[in-house]
Every structure is written in structure tokens, then in C-alpha cells.
N, C-alpha and C positions, 0 to 999 in steps of 0.2 A: 399741712405740716405734720400733724399727728394723726395717724390712721390706725384703726383697730386691726389686729392680727389674730391668728388662731389662739396663741397663748400669751398675748401681750399687745404691744404696739409697734408700729414702724414710724420712725421720725425722719423726716427729710432734713438734712444738715448741710450747711455750707461752712467749710473751715477756712481759716486764715492762718497758715503756718508761719513760723518765725516771728510771731508777735512779741511785744515786750513782756506780756504776761498772759497767762491762760485764763479763760473764763467764757461764760455765755454772755453775749453782749446784746442780744435782741433777735429780731426777725427781719430778714431781707428777702424779697421776692418769693414769699411762701416757704422759706426754709429757715430753720434755727441757725443763727449766726454764732459760731464759736471760734474764738481766737485761741491759738495754741502756740506755746513758746517753742515747742519742738520743731525741728526741720522735717520735711517730708522725705526722710531717708530711712531705709530699712524698717519701715513700719513704726517709727518713733512717734510721728504725729497721730497715727491711728491709735496707738496704745495710750497716748495722752488724752485723746478724744474720749476713749472708753472710761478713763479715770474721771474726767470732768463730768461726763454724763452720769456715771455711777454716784458721784458725790451729790450732784444736783437733784437726782431722782431718788436718792436713798435706796439704791438697789446694789446687789453684788456685781462686781466687774464680770463675773462668769455668766451673768444673765444678759450681757450686752454683746452683740456681734454686728459686724459690718456686713449688711446684706448685699450691697452693691456700691460701686464707686471706690473700691479699696485704694486705687491709685489716682483718684480724682479729688478735686476740692468739693464737689457736690456728691453727697453720700446718702444712702438710705440705711439707717441703723435699726436693727431689730432688738427690742427689749422685752424679755419675758417676765411674767409675774407682776405686771403693772397694768392698770386700766387707763383708758384714754383720759378720763376725768382726773385721775390722780396725776398723770403726767402733765396735763394742761395746767393744773393748779401749781405745779412746781417750776414751770418754765414760763418765760415771757411770751406774750401773745403778739 
């Protein structure tokens, strides 16, 4: 789920758009499970995913990019300026 990268980490994420409320709800099939209130239209869900992860990991939104899966429910998110240990301590296992 959390893998080291050159300048930070890569996190495998599975999103559930159009949920009742946004937040990290656990881990499913080796991916961080995140519910998003936003619909998957015009990048709204991706923008909300970045906000949710930035708040949970205490990093700036500019440090988070979607590396792959931009139009998919399964994504790989790159986060710079954070270690695997710090990310693991702030996210559910």
C-alpha cells in the first residue's frame, strides 16, 4: 500500500466517489480506501482526494500528485516530502 519513492512515497488508493461524507475508512485489498463526497466529474473527486490525503498526512496539497489512475477508482498517489514510516503512522493499516 505504501511504497518508497525517490523524494517521498507512493500510496495505492481505492476511492468511492459520491459517498455521504469524505474520509479515509481503512484498507481493502492492499489499497487505502477513501470515501469522497465529490462525483468523479471534471476532476472533482481527484481534487477532493488530494485534500483528504493532505489533511491526513499533514503535508501541503502541492506535494501530492496522482501518478496513475486519474480516471479510475484505483489510483497510485505520489507524495513528496514524507517518509514511509511517517505515512504509515498517520494512515490505517
